[in-house]
All heavy atoms as TSV, in Angstrom:
chain	resi	resn	atom	element	x	y	z
A	1	MET	N	N	-19.592	-19.438	-16.111
A	1	MET	CA	C	-18.429	-18.945	-16.824
A	1	MET	C	C	-17.257	-18.836	-15.848
A	1	MET	O	O	-17.386	-18.296	-14.753
A	1	MET	CB	C	-18.746	-17.596	-17.442
A	1	MET	CG	C	-17.632	-17.031	-18.233
A	1	MET	SD	S	-18.225	-15.560	-19.110
A	1	MET	CE	C	-16.777	-15.134	-19.952
A	2	MET	N	N	-16.125	-19.290	-16.238
A	2	MET	CA	C	-14.925	-19.264	-15.398
A	2	MET	C	C	-14.239	-17.895	-15.499
A	2	MET	O	O	-14.245	-17.278	-16.562
A	2	MET	CB	C	-13.934	-20.340	-15.857
A	2	MET	CG	C	-14.444	-21.754	-15.679
A	2	MET	SD	S	-14.575	-22.213	-13.959
A	2	MET	CE	C	-12.874	-22.183	-13.483
A	3	PRO	N	N	-13.653	-17.426	-14.417
A	3	PRO	CA	C	-12.913	-16.160	-14.479
A	3	PRO	C	C	-11.680	-16.323	-15.369
A	3	PRO	O	O	-11.106	-17.400	-15.473
A	3	PRO	CB	C	-12.524	-15.897	-13.035
A	3	PRO	CG	C	-12.651	-17.195	-12.330
A	3	PRO	CD	C	-13.644	-18.019	-13.090
A	4	THR	N	N	-11.289	-15.225	-16.005
A	4	THR	CA	C	-10.125	-15.268	-16.895
A	4	THR	C	C	-8.876	-14.661	-16.267
A	4	THR	O	O	-7.802	-14.748	-16.845
A	4	THR	CB	C	-10.427	-14.524	-18.202
A	4	THR	OG1	O	-10.776	-13.176	-17.898
A	4	THR	CG2	C	-11.568	-15.197	-18.955
A	5	CYS	N	N	-9.027	-14.044	-15.078
A	5	CYS	CA	C	-7.859	-13.465	-14.428
A	5	CYS	C	C	-8.097	-13.320	-12.924
A	5	CYS	O	O	-9.228	-13.392	-12.455
A	5	CYS	CB	C	-7.489	-12.116	-15.033
A	5	CYS	SG	S	-8.725	-10.849	-14.754
A	6	ILE	N	N	-7.000	-13.114	-12.220
A	6	ILE	CA	C	-7.035	-12.866	-10.773
A	6	ILE	C	C	-6.181	-11.621	-10.513
A	6	ILE	O	O	-5.088	-11.485	-11.065
A	6	ILE	CB	C	-6.450	-14.054	-9.984
A	6	ILE	CG1	C	-7.258	-15.308	-10.208
A	6	ILE	CG2	C	-6.383	-13.734	-8.502
A	6	ILE	CD1	C	-6.604	-16.553	-9.635
A	7	PHE	N	N	-6.689	-10.737	-9.661
A	7	PHE	CA	C	-5.942	-9.551	-9.261
A	7	PHE	C	C	-5.868	-9.531	-7.747
A	7	PHE	O	O	-6.889	-9.612	-7.066
A	7	PHE	CB	C	-6.616	-8.282	-9.775
A	7	PHE	CG	C	-5.863	-7.030	-9.443
A	7	PHE	CD1	C	-4.714	-6.689	-10.134
A	7	PHE	CD2	C	-6.291	-6.194	-8.437
A	7	PHE	CE1	C	-4.014	-5.532	-9.821
A	7	PHE	CE2	C	-5.601	-5.039	-8.113
A	7	PHE	CZ	C	-4.462	-4.710	-8.817
A	8	ILE	N	N	-4.655	-9.429	-7.200
A	8	ILE	CA	C	-4.446	-9.441	-5.749
A	8	ILE	C	C	-3.705	-8.172	-5.358
A	8	ILE	O	O	-2.717	-7.800	-5.994
A	8	ILE	CB	C	-3.608	-10.666	-5.320
A	8	ILE	CG1	C	-4.301	-11.955	-5.725
A	8	ILE	CG2	C	-3.335	-10.632	-3.819
A	8	ILE	CD1	C	-3.417	-13.179	-5.602
A	9	LEU	N	N	-4.180	-7.511	-4.305
A	9	LEU	CA	C	-3.490	-6.354	-3.739
A	9	LEU	C	C	-3.147	-6.677	-2.298
A	9	LEU	O	O	-4.019	-7.019	-1.501
A	9	LEU	CB	C	-4.359	-5.095	-3.791
A	9	LEU	CG	C	-3.799	-3.866	-3.059
A	9	LEU	CD1	C	-2.477	-3.432	-3.674
A	9	LEU	CD2	C	-4.797	-2.732	-3.069
A	10	SER	N	N	-1.870	-6.580	-1.980
A	10	SER	CA	C	-1.409	-6.831	-0.615
A	10	SER	C	C	-0.771	-5.553	-0.094
A	10	SER	O	O	0.110	-4.977	-0.748
A	10	SER	CB	C	-0.385	-7.967	-0.618
A	10	SER	OG	O	0.197	-8.114	0.647
A	11	ARG	N	N	-1.203	-5.089	1.071
A	11	ARG	CA	C	-0.667	-3.863	1.650
A	11	ARG	C	C	-0.063	-4.177	3.021
A	11	ARG	O	O	-0.694	-4.794	3.863
A	11	ARG	CB	C	-1.762	-2.823	1.791
A	11	ARG	CG	C	-1.282	-1.559	2.494
A	11	ARG	CD	C	-2.224	-0.430	2.306
A	11	ARG	NE	N	-2.027	0.063	0.944
A	11	ARG	CZ	C	-2.850	0.914	0.353
A	11	ARG	NH1	N	-3.899	1.360	0.979
A	11	ARG	NH2	N	-2.610	1.336	-0.873
A	12	PHE	N	N	1.167	-3.713	3.224
A	12	PHE	CA	C	1.868	-3.885	4.490
A	12	PHE	C	C	2.203	-2.493	5.014
A	12	PHE	O	O	2.816	-1.692	4.307
A	12	PHE	CB	C	3.154	-4.695	4.288
A	12	PHE	CG	C	4.053	-4.716	5.484
A	12	PHE	CD1	C	3.747	-5.504	6.580
A	12	PHE	CD2	C	5.204	-3.950	5.515
A	12	PHE	CE1	C	4.574	-5.524	7.690
A	12	PHE	CE2	C	6.032	-3.966	6.621
A	12	PHE	CZ	C	5.718	-4.754	7.706
A	13	THR	N	N	1.798	-2.208	6.244
A	13	THR	CA	C	2.088	-0.925	6.867
A	13	THR	C	C	2.786	-1.171	8.197
A	13	THR	O	O	2.326	-1.984	9.003
A	13	THR	CB	C	0.791	-0.130	7.106
A	13	THR	OG1	O	0.100	-0.004	5.872
A	13	THR	CG2	C	1.085	1.236	7.665
A	14	LEU	N	N	3.886	-0.478	8.411
A	14	LEU	CA	C	4.652	-0.612	9.645
A	14	LEU	C	C	4.804	0.765	10.275
A	14	LEU	O	O	5.160	1.727	9.596
A	14	LEU	CB	C	6.037	-1.193	9.359
A	14	LEU	CG	C	7.015	-1.243	10.527
A	14	LEU	CD1	C	6.590	-2.296	11.539
A	14	LEU	CD2	C	8.419	-1.520	10.029
A	15	ARG	N	N	4.507	0.844	11.559
A	15	ARG	CA	C	4.724	2.082	12.310
A	15	ARG	C	C	5.511	1.733	13.559
A	15	ARG	O	O	5.090	0.922	14.371
A	15	ARG	CB	C	3.405	2.725	12.710
A	15	ARG	CG	C	3.624	4.043	13.442
A	15	ARG	CD	C	2.354	4.596	14.014
A	15	ARG	NE	N	2.077	3.862	15.260
A	15	ARG	CZ	C	0.921	3.919	15.889
A	15	ARG	NH1	N	-0.077	4.598	15.404
A	15	ARG	NH2	N	0.747	3.251	17.011
A	16	VAL	N	N	6.671	2.348	13.682
A	16	VAL	CA	C	7.470	2.212	14.901
A	16	VAL	C	C	7.410	3.582	15.575
A	16	VAL	O	O	7.945	4.558	15.046
A	16	VAL	CB	C	8.930	1.807	14.592
A	16	VAL	CG1	C	9.726	1.688	15.875
A	16	VAL	CG2	C	8.969	0.507	13.792
A	17	ASP	N	N	6.701	3.643	16.715
A	17	ASP	CA	C	6.476	4.924	17.380
A	17	ASP	C	C	7.774	5.683	17.612
A	17	ASP	O	O	8.761	5.129	18.086
A	17	ASP	CB	C	5.759	4.710	18.716
A	17	ASP	CG	C	4.306	4.319	18.525
A	17	ASP	OD1	O	3.763	4.570	17.436
A	17	ASP	OD2	O	3.714	3.761	19.461
A	18	ASN	N	N	7.740	6.960	17.252
A	18	ASN	CA	C	8.871	7.879	17.404
A	18	ASN	C	C	10.091	7.489	16.585
A	18	ASN	O	O	11.176	7.999	16.838
A	18	ASN	CB	C	9.251	8.049	18.876
A	18	ASN	CG	C	8.124	8.627	19.691
A	18	ASN	OD1	O	7.437	9.548	19.251
A	18	ASN	ND2	N	7.897	8.075	20.862
A	19	VAL	N	N	9.924	6.587	15.603
A	19	VAL	CA	C	11.067	6.175	14.779
A	19	VAL	C	C	10.752	6.334	13.293
A	19	VAL	O	O	11.371	7.129	12.609
A	19	VAL	CB	C	11.505	4.730	15.086
A	19	VAL	CG1	C	12.685	4.327	14.210
A	19	VAL	CG2	C	11.869	4.570	16.551
A	20	LEU	N	N	9.804	5.540	12.741
A	20	LEU	CA	C	9.544	5.608	11.301
A	20	LEU	C	C	8.179	5.057	10.930
A	20	LEU	O	O	7.531	4.369	11.715
A	20	LEU	CB	C	10.615	4.870	10.505
A	20	LEU	CG	C	10.708	3.345	10.616
A	20	LEU	CD1	C	9.824	2.671	9.599
A	20	LEU	CD2	C	12.141	2.908	10.390
A	21	PHE	N	N	7.770	5.393	9.693
A	21	PHE	CA	C	6.595	4.834	9.038
A	21	PHE	C	C	7.077	4.161	7.756
A	21	PHE	O	O	7.939	4.699	7.064
A	21	PHE	CB	C	5.584	5.922	8.658
A	21	PHE	CG	C	4.815	6.470	9.809
A	21	PHE	CD1	C	5.283	7.544	10.521
A	21	PHE	CD2	C	3.608	5.908	10.168
A	21	PHE	CE1	C	4.575	8.063	11.580
A	21	PHE	CE2	C	2.882	6.415	11.235
A	21	PHE	CZ	C	3.375	7.493	11.942
A	22	ARG	N	N	6.493	3.025	7.419
A	22	ARG	CA	C	6.849	2.329	6.179
A	22	ARG	C	C	5.588	1.686	5.610
A	22	ARG	O	O	4.802	1.096	6.345
A	22	ARG	CB	C	7.890	1.250	6.465
A	22	ARG	CG	C	8.303	0.462	5.244
A	22	ARG	CD	C	9.292	-0.627	5.614
A	22	ARG	NE	N	10.523	-0.022	6.097
A	22	ARG	CZ	C	11.432	-0.660	6.824
A	22	ARG	NH1	N	11.249	-1.911	7.160
A	22	ARG	NH2	N	12.516	-0.033	7.214
A	23	ALA	N	N	5.414	1.789	4.297
A	23	ALA	CA	C	4.270	1.158	3.626
A	23	ALA	C	C	4.764	0.478	2.357
A	23	ALA	O	O	5.604	1.025	1.638
A	23	ALA	CB	C	3.210	2.182	3.289
A	24	ARG	N	N	4.260	-0.719	2.103
A	24	ARG	CA	C	4.600	-1.478	0.896
A	24	ARG	C	C	3.321	-2.029	0.287
A	24	ARG	O	O	2.503	-2.631	0.983
A	24	ARG	CB	C	5.527	-2.652	1.206
A	24	ARG	CG	C	6.875	-2.277	1.755
A	24	ARG	CD	C	7.817	-1.853	0.639
A	24	ARG	NE	N	9.138	-1.621	1.155
A	24	ARG	CZ	C	9.640	-0.426	1.404
A	24	ARG	NH1	N	8.919	0.642	1.206
A	24	ARG	NH2	N	10.853	-0.280	1.862
A	25	ASP	N	N	3.142	-1.827	-1.009
A	25	ASP	CA	C	2.010	-2.388	-1.748
A	25	ASP	C	C	2.556	-3.353	-2.791
A	25	ASP	O	O	3.504	-3.020	-3.512
A	25	ASP	CB	C	1.216	-1.298	-2.474
A	25	ASP	CG	C	0.419	-0.428	-1.542
A	25	ASP	OD1	O	0.169	-0.855	-0.406
A	25	ASP	OD2	O	0.032	0.681	-1.957
A	26	THR	N	N	1.953	-4.519	-2.879
A	26	THR	CA	C	2.301	-5.492	-3.917
A	26	THR	C	C	1.026	-5.843	-4.660
A	26	THR	O	O	0.025	-6.219	-4.056
A	26	THR	CB	C	2.925	-6.765	-3.312
A	26	THR	OG1	O	4.094	-6.395	-2.586
A	26	THR	CG2	C	3.291	-7.756	-4.394
A	27	ARG	N	N	1.075	-5.706	-5.976
A	27	ARG	CA	C	-0.054	-6.049	-6.845
A	27	ARG	C	C	0.359	-7.216	-7.710
A	27	ARG	O	O	1.430	-7.197	-8.324
A	27	ARG	CB	C	-0.439	-4.866	-7.724
A	27	ARG	CG	C	-0.894	-3.689	-6.934
A	27	ARG	CD	C	-1.185	-2.526	-7.846
A	27	ARG	NE	N	-1.638	-1.411	-7.027
A	27	ARG	CZ	C	-1.319	-0.164	-7.242
A	27	ARG	NH1	N	-0.554	0.151	-8.253
A	27	ARG	NH2	N	-1.774	0.779	-6.451
A	28	ILE	N	N	-0.504	-8.206	-7.774
A	28	ILE	CA	C	-0.239	-9.383	-8.593
A	28	ILE	C	C	-1.414	-9.582	-9.538
A	28	ILE	O	O	-2.566	-9.623	-9.106
A	28	ILE	CB	C	-0.036	-10.643	-7.727
A	28	ILE	CG1	C	1.148	-10.434	-6.782
A	28	ILE	CG2	C	0.179	-11.873	-8.599
A	28	ILE	CD1	C	1.305	-11.515	-5.746
A	29	TYR	N	N	-1.095	-9.699	-10.821
A	29	TYR	CA	C	-2.106	-9.973	-11.840
A	29	TYR	C	C	-1.751	-11.308	-12.474
A	29	TYR	O	O	-0.621	-11.519	-12.898
A	29	TYR	CB	C	-2.112	-8.869	-12.903
A	29	TYR	CG	C	-2.969	-9.209	-14.097
A	29	TYR	CD1	C	-4.344	-9.064	-14.046
A	29	TYR	CD2	C	-2.396	-9.667	-15.278
A	29	TYR	CE1	C	-5.137	-9.380	-15.136
A	29	TYR	CE2	C	-3.174	-9.987	-16.368
A	29	TYR	CZ	C	-4.540	-9.841	-16.295
A	29	TYR	OH	O	-5.319	-10.162	-17.365
A	30	HIS	N	N	-2.711	-12.214	-12.534
A	30	HIS	CA	C	-2.495	-13.531	-13.129
A	30	HIS	C	C	-3.580	-13.768	-14.168
A	30	HIS	O	O	-4.757	-13.864	-13.840
A	30	HIS	CB	C	-2.544	-14.613	-12.051
A	30	HIS	CG	C	-2.262	-15.985	-12.569
A	30	HIS	ND1	N	-2.408	-17.093	-11.794
A	30	HIS	CD2	C	-1.851	-16.435	-13.776
A	30	HIS	CE1	C	-2.103	-18.172	-12.491
A	30	HIS	NE2	N	-1.770	-17.785	-13.703
A	31	SER	N	N	-3.175	-13.852	-15.427
A	31	SER	CA	C	-4.111	-14.133	-16.512
A	31	SER	C	C	-4.215	-15.648	-16.671
A	31	SER	O	O	-3.229	-16.330	-16.949
A	31	SER	CB	C	-3.633	-13.506	-17.814
A	31	SER	OG	O	-4.473	-13.902	-18.871
A	32	LEU	N	N	-5.421	-16.160	-16.495
A	32	LEU	CA	C	-5.649	-17.596	-16.618
A	32	LEU	C	C	-5.951	-17.995	-18.058
A	32	LEU	O	O	-5.917	-19.178	-18.387
A	32	LEU	CB	C	-6.815	-18.013	-15.720
A	32	LEU	CG	C	-6.662	-17.646	-14.238
A	32	LEU	CD1	C	-7.956	-17.881	-13.497
A	32	LEU	CD2	C	-5.527	-18.429	-13.620
A	33	ALA	N	N	-6.237	-17.023	-18.915
A	33	ALA	CA	C	-6.643	-17.318	-20.280
A	33	ALA	C	C	-5.473	-17.337	-21.263
A	33	ALA	O	O	-5.616	-17.853	-22.367
A	33	ALA	CB	C	-7.680	-16.303	-20.737
A	34	SER	N	N	-4.335	-16.759	-20.925
A	34	SER	CA	C	-3.229	-16.687	-21.875
A	34	SER	C	C	-2.402	-17.971	-21.850
A	34	SER	O	O	-2.369	-18.704	-20.873
A	34	SER	CB	C	-2.341	-15.489	-21.562
A	34	SER	OG	O	-1.739	-15.643	-20.306
A	35	ALA	N	N	-1.741	-18.234	-22.950
A	35	ALA	CA	C	-0.858	-19.400	-23.046
A	35	ALA	C	C	0.487	-18.912	-23.567
A	35	ALA	O	O	0.549	-18.417	-24.689
A	35	ALA	CB	C	-1.454	-20.444	-23.972
A	36	PRO	N	N	1.550	-19.032	-22.825
A	36	PRO	CA	C	1.650	-19.542	-21.461
A	36	PRO	C	C	1.022	-18.562	-20.464
A	36	PRO	O	O	0.826	-17.390	-20.786
A	36	PRO	CB	C	3.157	-19.648	-21.232
A	36	PRO	CG	C	3.752	-18.622	-22.135
A	36	PRO	CD	C	2.841	-18.559	-23.343
A	37	PRO	N	N	0.705	-19.027	-19.254
A	37	PRO	CA	C	0.074	-18.159	-18.253
A	37	PRO	C	C	0.921	-16.908	-17.981
A	37	PRO	O	O	2.139	-16.975	-17.921
A	37	PRO	CB	C	-0.010	-19.035	-17.008
A	37	PRO	CG	C	0.036	-20.424	-17.522
A	37	PRO	CD	C	0.890	-20.382	-18.773
A	38	LEU	N	N	0.252	-15.782	-17.832
A	38	LEU	CA	C	0.912	-14.504	-17.601
A	38	LEU	C	C	0.754	-14.106	-16.146
A	38	LEU	O	O	-0.361	-14.083	-15.628
A	38	LEU	CB	C	0.293	-13.424	-18.502
A	38	LEU	CG	C	0.768	-11.998	-18.275
A	38	LEU	CD1	C	2.225	-11.849	-18.690
A	38	LEU	CD2	C	-0.112	-11.031	-19.038
A	39	ILE	N	N	1.880	-13.786	-15.501
A	39	ILE	CA	C	1.864	-13.297	-14.122
A	39	ILE	C	C	2.695	-12.020	-14.071
A	39	ILE	O	O	3.852	-12.009	-14.490
A	39	ILE	CB	C	2.434	-14.334	-13.132
A	39	ILE	CG1	C	1.603	-15.614	-13.170
A	39	ILE	CG2	C	2.484	-13.756	-11.725
A	39	ILE	CD1	C	2.169	-16.737	-12.333
A	40	VAL	N	N	2.087	-10.959	-13.566
A	40	VAL	CA	C	2.769	-9.674	-13.435
A	40	VAL	C	C	2.736	-9.281	-11.962
A	40	VAL	O	O	1.680	-9.310	-11.332
A	40	VAL	CB	C	2.090	-8.576	-14.281
A	40	VAL	CG1	C	2.783	-7.241	-14.086
A	40	VAL	CG2	C	2.049	-8.973	-15.739
A	41	ARG	N	N	3.902	-8.915	-11.414
A	41	ARG	CA	C	3.973	-8.469	-10.021
A	41	ARG	C	C	4.616	-7.089	-9.978
A	41	ARG	O	O	5.672	-6.858	-10.569
A	41	ARG	CB	C	4.795	-9.437	-9.183
A	41	ARG	CG	C	4.821	-9.021	-7.711
A	41	ARG	CD	C	5.556	-10.012	-6.875
A	41	ARG	NE	N	6.984	-9.792	-7.051
A	41	ARG	CZ	C	7.918	-10.426	-6.374
A	41	ARG	NH1	N	7.589	-11.357	-5.512
A	41	ARG	NH2	N	9.181	-10.164	-6.580
A	42	GLU	N	N	3.976	-6.171	-9.265
A	42	GLU	CA	C	4.478	-4.815	-9.102
A	42	GLU	C	C	4.537	-4.511	-7.613
A	42	GLU	O	O	3.570	-4.744	-6.889
A	42	GLU	CB	C	3.544	-3.829	-9.801
A	42	GLU	CG	C	3.943	-2.389	-9.593
A	42	GLU	CD	C	2.904	-1.424	-10.135
A	42	GLU	OE1	O	1.720	-1.779	-10.200
A	42	GLU	OE2	O	3.297	-0.305	-10.470
A	43	THR	N	N	5.660	-3.977	-7.159
A	43	THR	CA	C	5.832	-3.633	-5.754
A	43	THR	C	C	6.255	-2.168	-5.662
A	43	THR	O	O	7.160	-1.732	-6.365
A	43	THR	CB	C	6.890	-4.529	-5.089
A	43	THR	OG1	O	6.485	-5.879	-5.223
A	43	THR	CG2	C	7.057	-4.204	-3.622
A	44	ARG	N	N	5.580	-1.443	-4.788
A	44	ARG	CA	C	5.922	-0.044	-4.526
A	44	ARG	C	C	5.872	0.199	-3.032
A	44	ARG	O	O	5.155	-0.486	-2.313
A	44	ARG	CB	C	4.932	0.892	-5.211
A	44	ARG	CG	C	5.033	0.869	-6.704
A	44	ARG	CD	C	4.180	1.928	-7.295
A	44	ARG	NE	N	4.324	1.869	-8.743
A	44	ARG	CZ	C	3.841	2.761	-9.550
A	44	ARG	NH1	N	3.178	3.784	-9.072
A	44	ARG	NH2	N	4.012	2.658	-10.840
A	45	GLY	N	N	6.598	1.202	-2.596
A	45	GLY	CA	C	6.566	1.508	-1.178
A	45	GLY	C	C	7.202	2.844	-0.878
A	45	GLY	O	O	7.776	3.486	-1.744
A	46	TRP	N	N	7.045	3.239	0.359
A	46	TRP	CA	C	7.672	4.460	0.839
A	46	TRP	C	C	8.033	4.290	2.308
A	46	TRP	O	O	7.498	3.436	2.992
A	46	TRP	CB	C	6.773	5.684	0.628
A	46	TRP	CG	C	5.485	5.653	1.388
A	46	TRP	CD1	C	4.303	5.135	0.957
A	46	TRP	CD2	C	5.256	6.136	2.719
A	46	TRP	NE1	N	3.349	5.272	1.924
A	46	TRP	CE2	C	3.903	5.885	3.022
A	46	TRP	CE3	C	6.054	6.751	3.678
A	46	TRP	CZ2	C	3.339	6.234	4.244
A	46	TRP	CZ3	C	5.478	7.089	4.888
A	46	TRP	CH2	C	4.153	6.843	5.155
A	47	GLU	N	N	8.952	5.120	2.733
A	47	GLU	CA	C	9.401	5.108	4.128
A	47	GLU	C	C	9.756	6.537	4.512
A	47	GLU	O	O	10.317	7.273	3.710
A	47	GLU	CB	C	10.623	4.201	4.259
A	47	GLU	CG	C	11.151	4.091	5.658
A	47	GLU	CD	C	12.283	3.069	5.738
A	47	GLU	OE1	O	12.136	1.964	5.214
A	47	GLU	OE2	O	13.314	3.428	6.351
A	48	ALA	N	N	9.411	6.924	5.734
A	48	ALA	CA	C	9.718	8.273	6.206
A	48	ALA	C	C	9.952	8.245	7.703
A	48	ALA	O	O	9.306	7.481	8.421
A	48	ALA	CB	C	8.576	9.225	5.878
A	49	PRO	N	N	10.875	9.082	8.178
A	49	PRO	CA	C	11.079	9.191	9.616
A	49	PRO	C	C	9.819	9.720	10.300
A	49	PRO	O	O	9.050	10.495	9.726
A	49	PRO	CB	C	12.223	10.199	9.760
A	49	PRO	CG	C	12.856	10.273	8.426
A	49	PRO	CD	C	11.803	9.919	7.427
A	50	TYR	N	N	9.613	9.310	11.516
A	50	TYR	CA	C	8.440	9.692	12.299
A	50	TYR	C	C	8.289	11.214	12.369
A	50	TYR	O	O	7.200	11.747	12.198
A	50	TYR	CB	C	8.561	9.085	13.695
A	50	TYR	CG	C	7.364	9.293	14.578
A	50	TYR	CD1	C	6.297	8.402	14.526
A	50	TYR	CD2	C	7.290	10.353	15.469
A	50	TYR	CE1	C	5.184	8.578	15.341
A	50	TYR	CE2	C	6.193	10.537	16.285
A	50	TYR	CZ	C	5.141	9.642	16.215
A	50	TYR	OH	O	4.046	9.816	17.013
A	51	GLU	N	N	9.374	11.930	12.617
A	51	GLU	CA	C	9.323	13.390	12.753
A	51	GLU	C	C	8.873	14.061	11.470
A	51	GLU	O	O	8.155	15.059	11.495
A	51	GLU	CB	C	10.676	13.942	13.212
A	51	GLU	CG	C	10.981	13.652	14.665
A	51	GLU	CD	C	9.936	14.238	15.615
A	51	GLU	OE1	O	9.498	15.391	15.400
A	51	GLU	OE2	O	9.557	13.546	16.567
A	52	HIS	N	N	9.273	13.536	10.318
A	52	HIS	CA	C	8.851	14.109	9.030
A	52	HIS	C	C	7.341	13.964	8.852
A	52	HIS	O	O	6.657	14.918	8.466
A	52	HIS	CB	C	9.590	13.430	7.876
A	52	HIS	CG	C	9.134	13.898	6.532
A	52	HIS	ND1	N	9.487	15.109	6.009
A	52	HIS	CD2	C	8.326	13.320	5.617
A	52	HIS	CE1	C	8.919	15.265	4.827
A	52	HIS	NE2	N	8.206	14.174	4.565
A	53	VAL	N	N	6.806	12.792	9.118
A	53	VAL	CA	C	5.366	12.565	8.997
A	53	VAL	C	C	4.605	13.457	9.972
A	53	VAL	O	O	3.582	14.050	9.629
A	53	VAL	CB	C	5.016	11.078	9.218
A	53	VAL	CG1	C	3.521	10.849	9.210
A	53	VAL	CG2	C	5.704	10.207	8.171
A	54	LYS	N	N	5.126	13.597	11.166
A	54	LYS	CA	C	4.489	14.448	12.176
A	54	LYS	C	C	4.435	15.905	11.711
A	54	LYS	O	O	3.407	16.574	11.855
A	54	LYS	CB	C	5.279	14.324	13.479
A	54	LYS	CG	C	4.643	14.987	14.662
A	54	LYS	CD	C	5.470	14.685	15.897
A	54	LYS	CE	C	4.985	15.451	17.095
A	54	LYS	NZ	N	5.805	15.173	18.273
A	55	ARG	N	N	5.525	16.418	11.103
A	55	ARG	CA	C	5.551	17.792	10.591
A	55	ARG	C	C	4.543	17.981	9.460
A	55	ARG	O	O	3.858	18.994	9.397
A	55	ARG	CB	C	6.957	18.159	10.107
A	55	ARG	CG	C	7.917	18.506	11.212
A	55	ARG	CD	C	9.181	19.161	10.673
A	55	ARG	NE	N	9.818	18.403	9.602
A	55	ARG	CZ	C	10.741	17.465	9.775
A	55	ARG	NH1	N	11.140	17.150	10.990
A	55	ARG	NH2	N	11.276	16.854	8.744
A	56	VAL	N	N	4.447	17.008	8.570
A	56	VAL	CA	C	3.499	17.099	7.451
A	56	VAL	C	C	2.065	17.121	7.974
A	56	VAL	O	O	1.226	17.875	7.480
A	56	VAL	CB	C	3.711	15.938	6.455
A	56	VAL	CG1	C	2.584	15.874	5.444
A	56	VAL	CG2	C	5.050	16.084	5.755
A	57	LEU	N	N	1.768	16.314	8.975
A	57	LEU	CA	C	0.417	16.283	9.529
A	57	LEU	C	C	0.057	17.587	10.236
A	57	LEU	O	O	-1.120	17.958	10.295
A	57	LEU	CB	C	0.256	15.101	10.483
A	57	LEU	CG	C	0.246	13.729	9.822
A	57	LEU	CD1	C	0.160	12.640	10.874
A	57	LEU	CD2	C	-0.893	13.604	8.832
A	58	LEU	N	N	1.038	18.292	10.763
A	58	LEU	CA	C	0.770	19.589	11.389
A	58	LEU	C	C	0.435	20.643	10.334
A	58	LEU	O	O	-0.367	21.532	10.570
A	58	LEU	CB	C	1.965	20.042	12.225
A	58	LEU	CG	C	2.213	19.233	13.499
A	58	LEU	CD1	C	3.504	19.686	14.168
A	58	LEU	CD2	C	1.045	19.341	14.445
A	59	VAL	N	N	1.031	20.529	9.144
A	59	VAL	CA	C	0.771	21.471	8.059
A	59	VAL	C	C	-0.563	21.159	7.378
A	59	VAL	O	O	-1.314	22.046	7.022
A	59	VAL	CB	C	1.913	21.436	7.021
A	59	VAL	CG1	C	1.573	22.292	5.808
A	59	VAL	CG2	C	3.207	21.892	7.661
A	60	PHE	N	N	-0.870	19.867	7.198
A	60	PHE	CA	C	-2.105	19.416	6.549
A	60	PHE	C	C	-2.910	18.592	7.548
A	60	PHE	O	O	-2.914	17.371	7.498
A	60	PHE	CB	C	-1.790	18.565	5.319
A	60	PHE	CG	C	-0.974	19.278	4.290
A	60	PHE	CD1	C	0.374	19.004	4.132
A	60	PHE	CD2	C	-1.559	20.240	3.477
A	60	PHE	CE1	C	1.133	19.655	3.183
A	60	PHE	CE2	C	-0.806	20.905	2.521
A	60	PHE	CZ	C	0.544	20.615	2.375
A	61	PRO	N	N	-3.622	19.252	8.463
A	61	PRO	CA	C	-4.345	18.501	9.505
A	61	PRO	C	C	-5.510	17.711	8.927
A	61	PRO	O	O	-6.032	18.021	7.863
A	61	PRO	CB	C	-4.837	19.587	10.454
A	61	PRO	CG	C	-4.880	20.814	9.623
A	61	PRO	CD	C	-3.797	20.681	8.595
A	62	PHE	N	N	-5.921	16.677	9.661
A	62	PHE	CA	C	-7.068	15.870	9.275
A	62	PHE	C	C	-8.348	16.685	9.450
A	62	PHE	O	O	-8.422	17.557	10.311
A	62	PHE	CB	C	-7.154	14.618	10.153
A	62	PHE	CG	C	-6.128	13.584	9.822
A	62	PHE	CD1	C	-4.996	13.431	10.614
A	62	PHE	CD2	C	-6.289	12.759	8.730
A	62	PHE	CE1	C	-4.062	12.476	10.330
A	62	PHE	CE2	C	-5.345	11.800	8.429
A	62	PHE	CZ	C	-4.229	11.651	9.216
A	63	PRO	N	N	-9.380	16.382	8.653
A	63	PRO	CA	C	-10.658	17.064	8.854
A	63	PRO	C	C	-11.215	16.780	10.260
A	63	PRO	O	O	-10.925	15.744	10.843
A	63	PRO	CB	C	-11.573	16.441	7.793
A	63	PRO	CG	C	-10.660	15.780	6.818
A	63	PRO	CD	C	-9.399	15.455	7.554
A	64	ALA	N	N	-12.004	17.693	10.769
A	64	ALA	CA	C	-12.565	17.549	12.115
A	64	ALA	C	C	-13.459	16.326	12.244
A	64	ALA	O	O	-13.644	15.786	13.337
A	64	ALA	CB	C	-13.322	18.804	12.506
A	65	THR	N	N	-14.011	15.857	11.130
A	65	THR	CA	C	-14.929	14.717	11.172
A	65	THR	C	C	-14.192	13.383	11.223
A	65	THR	O	O	-14.799	12.359	11.461
A	65	THR	CB	C	-15.861	14.709	9.944
A	65	THR	OG1	O	-15.043	14.672	8.761
A	65	THR	CG2	C	-16.737	15.949	9.938
A	66	LEU	N	N	-12.873	13.400	11.003
A	66	LEU	CA	C	-12.095	12.171	11.013
A	66	LEU	C	C	-11.581	11.889	12.418
A	66	LEU	O	O	-11.008	12.772	13.063
A	66	LEU	CB	C	-10.905	12.289	10.046
A	66	LEU	CG	C	-10.043	11.063	9.861
A	66	LEU	CD1	C	-10.863	9.931	9.242
A	66	LEU	CD2	C	-8.854	11.376	8.985
A	67	THR	N	N	-11.783	10.685	12.891
A	67	THR	CA	C	-11.335	10.311	14.227
A	67	THR	C	C	-10.056	9.500	14.135
A	67	THR	O	O	-9.994	8.514	13.406
A	67	THR	CB	C	-12.414	9.465	14.938
A	67	THR	OG1	O	-13.618	10.215	14.971
A	67	THR	CG2	C	-11.978	9.118	16.350
A	68	LEU	N	N	-9.036	9.933	14.833
A	68	LEU	CA	C	-7.780	9.195	14.883
A	68	LEU	C	C	-7.803	8.236	16.052
A	68	LEU	O	O	-8.248	8.572	17.142
A	68	LEU	CB	C	-6.601	10.136	15.039
A	68	LEU	CG	C	-6.360	11.081	13.876
A	68	LEU	CD1	C	-5.188	12.003	14.204
A	68	LEU	CD2	C	-6.073	10.309	12.617
A	69	ILE	N	N	-7.319	7.043	15.832
A	69	ILE	CA	C	-7.272	6.027	16.890
A	69	ILE	C	C	-5.857	5.887	17.374
A	69	ILE	O	O	-4.930	5.826	16.647
A	69	ILE	CB	C	-7.802	4.681	16.384
A	69	ILE	CG1	C	-9.247	4.820	15.973
A	69	ILE	CG2	C	-7.648	3.605	17.441
A	69	ILE	CD1	C	-9.850	3.596	15.323
């Protein structure tokens, strides 16, 4: 049996030390069964200064079992 759709998730994360954090997610859905073919693309993201992320992490620390690299 042939698949009737494809779902792709692409994640881009950028960290510039002492400057900013940025994350972008792109989701693509392609229906192979519809006529005409259906393609839906959704993009979301966020960006925050390094100091803001650092302050949030001090308020909500990681669990002791989590290792940061």
